[in-house]
C-alpha positions in Angstrom: 74.4 122.4 80.0 73.5 121.8 83.6 75.8 119.4 85.3 74.2 116.1 86.3 75.4 114.7 89.6 77.4 111.6 88.8 76.2 108.3 90.1 79.4 106.7 89.0 81.9 105.8 91.7 85.4 107.1 91.2 87.8 104.3 90.7 91.1 103.9 92.6 94.0 104.8 90.4 97.8 104.4 90.8 98.4 108.0 90.0 96.4 111.2 90.3 95.2 113.1 87.2 98.0 115.6 87.9 100.6 112.9 88.1 99.3 111.2 84.9 99.3 114.4 83.0 102.8 115.3 84.2 104.0 111.8 82.9 102.2 112.5 79.6 104.0 115.8 79.2 107.4 114.4 80.1 107.0 111.4 77.7 106.6 114.1 74.9 109.3 116.5 76.0 106.7 119.1 77.0 106.8 121.5 79.9 104.3 121.7 82.7 103.3 125.3 82.6 101.2 127.4 85.0 98.4 127.7 82.4 98.2 123.9 82.1 98.2 123.6 85.9 95.4 126.2 86.2 93.3 124.2 83.7 94.0 120.9 85.3 92.9 122.2 88.7 89.7 123.8 87.3 88.7 120.8 85.2 89.2 118.3 88.0 87.8 120.5 90.8 84.4 118.8 90.3 82.8 116.1 88.1 80.9 118.0 85.5 80.4 117.6 81.7 81.5 120.8 80.1 82.4 122.5 76.8 85.4 124.8 76.2 83.2 128.0 76.6 81.8 126.8 79.9 85.4 126.2 81.1 86.6 129.6 79.9 83.7 131.3 81.8 85.1 129.9 85.1 88.7 131.0 84.5 90.3 134.3 85.5 89.7 137.2 82.9 92.4 138.7 80.8 94.7 140.9 82.9 94.2 138.7 86.0 96.7 136.4 87.5 96.4 132.8 86.1 94.7 134.1 82.9 94.6 131.4 80.2 93.9 132.3 76.6 91.2 130.7 74.5 93.7 129.0 72.1 95.6 127.5 75.1 92.3 126.2 76.6 91.5 124.4 73.4 95.0 123.0 72.9 95.3 121.9 76.5 91.9 120.2 76.4 93.2 118.2 73.4 96.3 117.3 75.5 94.0 116.1 78.3 92.1 113.9 75.9 95.4 112.5 74.4 96.6 111.8 77.9 93.5 109.7 78.6 92.2 112.1 81.3 89.1 113.2 79.4 86.8 111.9 76.7 85.4 114.2 74.0 82.1 113.7 72.2 79.9 115.9 70.0 76.4 117.2 71.0 74.6 119.5 68.6 77.8 120.5 66.9 79.9 121.3 69.9 82.5 119.4 71.7 81.6 118.2 75.2 84.2 116.8 77.6 83.7 114.0 80.2 86.0 112.4 82.7 87.7 109.2 81.5 90.6 108.7 83.9 89.5 107.3 87.3 85.9 106.5 86.2 84.4 103.3 84.9 83.3 103.0 81.3 79.9 104.6 80.9 77.6 106.1 78.4 75.2 109.1 78.3 71.5 109.9 77.9 71.1 113.4 76.5 67.8 115.4 76.9 67.4 117.4 73.7 65.0 119.8 75.5 66.9 120.8 78.7 70.4 119.7 77.5 70.8 117.5 80.6 73.4 114.6 80.4 72.7 111.5 82.5 75.6 109.0 82.9 74.8 105.3 83.0 76.4 101.9 83.0 74.9 98.9 81.3 76.7 95.6 81.6 74.4 94.1 79.0 75.4 96.8 76.5 79.1 95.6 76.8 78.0 92.1 76.1 76.1 93.2 73.0 79.0 95.2 71.7 81.4 92.3 72.2 79.0 89.9 70.5 78.6 92.3 67.5 82.4 92.9 67.3 83.1 89.1 67.4 80.5 88.4 64.7 82.3 91.0 62.4 85.8 90.1 63.3 86.3 93.4 65.0 88.4 94.4 68.1 86.9 97.1 70.2 89.3 99.7 71.5 86.7 102.1 72.9 83.1 103.2 72.4 81.0 106.3 73.0 77.2 106.0 73.2 75.0 109.0 73.3 71.3 108.3 73.4 69.2 111.3 72.4 65.7 111.9 73.7 63.8 113.6 76.5 64.1 113.3 80.2 61.0 112.5 82.4 61.0 116.0 83.8 60.8 117.7 80.4 58.3 115.1 79.1 56.0 115.6 82.0 56.2 119.4 81.6 55.5 119.2 77.9 52.4 117.0 78.7 51.1 119.6 81.2 51.4 122.4 78.7 48.1 122.9 77.1 48.2 122.6 73.3 47.0 125.4 71.2 44.7 124.5 68.4 45.0 126.8 65.4 41.8 127.6 63.6 41.5 128.2 60.0 
């Protein structure tokens, strides 16, 4: 999945992601290990959507300093989600991670052809969700919207490709 440059403006927060995660660990009596720190630094080095395999590819290999095992990556990503640092959603049967802490609520367009993710905010959408929830006596805690389709670039490329007509 190619990262899509974010148009979302990072919000000002009282604590850094590192501080927030440290508070999360302390509140649960967990230690801040070197492996957790390596993952935290790698994940928050840039704003990209990613899956666990893409993260693992960026990490040092077995036998290197700061190596982090696959099970530790999965476990720690779950901790990042529980701590409110990341959101997790499913695309084509795999878990994709997105930044939650320090970014405004937003949703995604997913191109099923090139796998590109485009972040967007739509104030009208929030109003629609509030209205629907109110009508049904429902209190919204959070939402994740993933719109599947095709980006303009892929659509234009597909239209330029000559179609082959099979003859009988």
